[in-house]
N, C-alpha and C positions, 0 to 999 in steps of 0.2 A: 504494500500500500504506500504510494508516494505521497510525500508532504512537500508543499510548495516552499521554495527557498525563502520567500518573503515571510511566510508563517514562522519558519525557524528563526529568522532574524528577529521577529517580533517577540517570540518566546524567549530567546536569549536575553533580549533587552529587559523583559519583564522579570526574568529570573534574577538578573544582576542588579535590579533596582533595590538596593539595600535600604533605602529610606522608606520603603513601602512593605508592610507585612502582608498585605493582601493585593498583590500586583495583577492578578488575573481577573479580567472582567468576564462575566458570564456571556455577555453579548459577543465576545470573541470566542470564548471556549466552546460554546454550543456548536458553532460552525466547524471548529477544529475537530470536534469529536463526532461530527457527522449527523448531528440532529438537524431536522428540517425546520423546526421552529424553536424559538427561545422558550416559549411557554411549555413545550414538552420537556426540555432540559430542566426548567424551573420546577416542574411537577415532580420529576425524579429527585431533585435536590431536597424536596420537602418530605421524602419518605425515609423514616428511620432505617428501614432495611437497606436502603441505598448506602448509608454510612457503615452499616454492619459489614457489608461486603468489602468496603475499602479500609475501614479503621478497626474492624474486629470488635465492634460494639454497637448496640442498638440504642444507646443512650443519646437522645437528641441534644443534650446539653454539651456534647462533645463536638458539635458541628464546628468545623474550622473555617467558616466563612462568615461574612457579615453582609447586610443588605443596605442598599441605597435606592429606595423606590422599588422599581421593578427589576433592577440589576443586582446581581450577586457579585461580591468581590471575594475571590477565592485566594487562599494562601497557597504556598508552594507545595505543601504536603498533599492536599486534596487534589490539586491540579496534576501533580506528578503521577499520583496513583490512578487518576482517571486517564491520563494521556498514555501511560505505559501499558495500561490494560487494553487500550485501543491500538497502540502502535508498539508492541513488545520488542520489536527489533530496531527501534529508533534510538540508537546509542547517544545521539546528540542530547537527548533529554537528560540522561544521567550526567553527561559532561557539563551541561549548563548548571545543573543542580549542585554538583561537586564544586564548580567554580564559585558559585554563590556562597556555599558554606565556607570555603577558604577565605574569600573576601570579607565575609561577615565577621568571622571569628578573629581574623587578623586585625580588623578595625576595632573590635570590642574587648578582646581578651587581655591585652597588655595595658590595662588602665590601673593606676595605683592612686591611692588617696591618703591624706593625713587624717588624724583623728578629728581635727577641726573641720575639715571638708566633709567628713562623714558623720556629722552630729546627728542628722535625722535618721540615718540608717547605718548602724554599726553593730558589730558583734560585742557581746559583753566583755570577752577577753581582750578586745582591742583597747578598752578603756585603760588598761594597765600602762599604755603608752601616751596617755594624755599629757604627761609631763615632758614628753619629747615631741615638740610640735613639728619636727622635720621628719619623723619616722613615717614611712609609707607602707601601706598594706594593699595587696591586690584586691580588686573589686569583684572579679568573677567568682561565682559560687562553685565550690568544689563539692558536688553532691551527686547522688545517683540520678536525681531528676535532670540535672544539667547534662549529664552524660546521655540520658535517654533522648532528650531534646536534640542534642548535638548529632546523634546518629539516627534520628527518626525511629526510635524504638519505643516499645510500650513502657511507660513509667512504672507500672506495677511489676512488670517482669524484671526490670533491672533491680528494683527494690527486693524482689523475691530472690534474685540471684545472689545478692549480698548475704541474706540470711541463710539460704540453703547450702551455699558452698564456700563462702568467703569470710564469714563473720569471725571465724577462729584465727584468721590471719592477721587481724589487727583491730583496734578499737576505734569506733567513730560515734558521733552523736546522732541520736534519732530525732527527727523533726517531722512536721507536717505542713502542708500548704493547701490553700483553697483556690482552685481555679475552676471556672465555669460552675461554681457552686458545689464542686466535688472535693472531698478531702483526700488529698494525695499524700501518701507516706513517702519519705525519702531519708536517706542516711547522709549525714554531713561529714565531710573530711576537712573542713576549714579549721585551721589551727595556727597557733603561733609556733608550733613544733614542726620542724621540717619533716621528721619521720612520718607524721600523720598525713601530711600532704602527699608524701611519696606513696602512702597506702592507696591513694586515689589512683595513681598510675597502675599499681598492681591490680586494683579492682577492675580497671578498664581492660587490662590485659587478660584477666580471668574471664571477663565477659566475652572478649574476642575469641578466646579459646573454647568456650563452652556453649555460648548462645547460638541459635541458628540464624546467623546474620546473612542478609543478601549481599551480593557483590557491591552494590551501592552503599549499603550500610558499613561494609568493611572499608570502603574508600573514605567514607565520612569519619570512621574511627581513626584511620591513619592521619587524616588532616587534624582532627581534634586532639589526638594523643600527642602529636609532635608539638602543637602549640601550647598545650597545658604543661608539657615537660619543660618547654622553654620558660613559661611563666613561673613555674616552681623554682627553676634555676635562678631566674632574675630576682625572685623574692629572697632566695637564700643569700645572694650577694648583698641585698639591702640589709638583711638581718645580721650578716657578719659585720658589716660596716657600722651598724647601730649597736652592736654588742648584744643583740637579741637572740643569737643562736649559739648554743654550746656545741662546739665541734667535737665529735667523738668518732670512733671507727664505724659506728652504726649510722650516724647522720651523713658522714662524708669520708670514706676511707682514704681517699687520695689527699684531701686537705688535712686530715688528721695526721697522716704520715709526714706531711710537710711541716705541720705545726710541731710535731715531735722532734724533728731535725733542728728546727729553729730554736726550740726550747733548750735542747742540749747544748747547742753552740753558745746561746746567750748565757746559760747557766755556768758554763766553763769560763766565760769572760767576766762574770760579776760575782762569782762565788766568794764569800768572805774569807775562806781559807786560802784563796789565791790573791788576796788583796782587793777584792771587789767590794762594791757598795752594798751594805747590809739591807738597806731600804729597797734598793732596786731588785735585789735577789728575792726579797719577800714579795714584792709586787709581781715579779715574774712567776713565782710559785703559785700565788693566788690566781693569776690569769690562767695558768696551766690547769689548776683544779676546776676552774669555771669553763674551760674549753674556749677561752677568749683569744681567738686567733689574732685579731687586730692588735691587741695590747702586746702579745708575744712578739709579733712582727715588728712593732714600733720599737720595743726594747732591744731586740736583736739588731735592727738597723742602726739604732743610736750607738750601741756598744761597738759595732763593727766600724762605724764611721770614726769614733774616738780612737780606736786602735790604729787606724790608718794615719 
């Protein structure tokens, strides 16, 4: 079944319109899907069973479109599932959707804010840094619902995956969210602890290995996983500079090894038995106990510079 090039260009433009959550007008979609009349398409869109076949639920509150008079504005999920059902071999649809996902998350995921900027919406544990006005924390939510949305998977199934096969691998906070009037459970991996954030990566990998994902969902997973991995690394760098992250072999084996080397060199230069400064040596040991890489590095560099 051939699709006109102009239609594909329009679809690509609508998919990549990141400013619009509902970019597909039913007045365009009904023709693309082969309906003879807009009213026929609209009638189908009002049937709960229509959504059950696409979204695996007959709950009408889960309709992912909105109305404007006689016209429906469809989001990418419903349009893609309608279109791929009609044109299963049209690979461009998946390519456009994946391009949108990459563009969307690249523009949204690397946002950080200070406590002051996040007064209205902040996590309780973030308040511990209210005395450090320059400390920044990522804004993106690391939870099972975010993952489900990112890969277009069922929110309940990702939640279930955590409890049925992953929960023993690490601890996370349980929470709930109301969307479309429905109570959605999800597990939160947001934390000031780097190791907890890393559990989110392990959880996503577990889902990739065990859940029945489509090829497109696997493509979404790879896009999202790589971006989240970079986000967590960026946050780790911020935490280290702010003294908010204790470096251990568990949190960062490579950096822990480097810290150990710097500590030993610095200790040999400032040890009181070798004529070193007692206060500097004490400060160095305190930093080592806290896993404070920045302080150890500063002391090491200062001592090395004096020696030269």
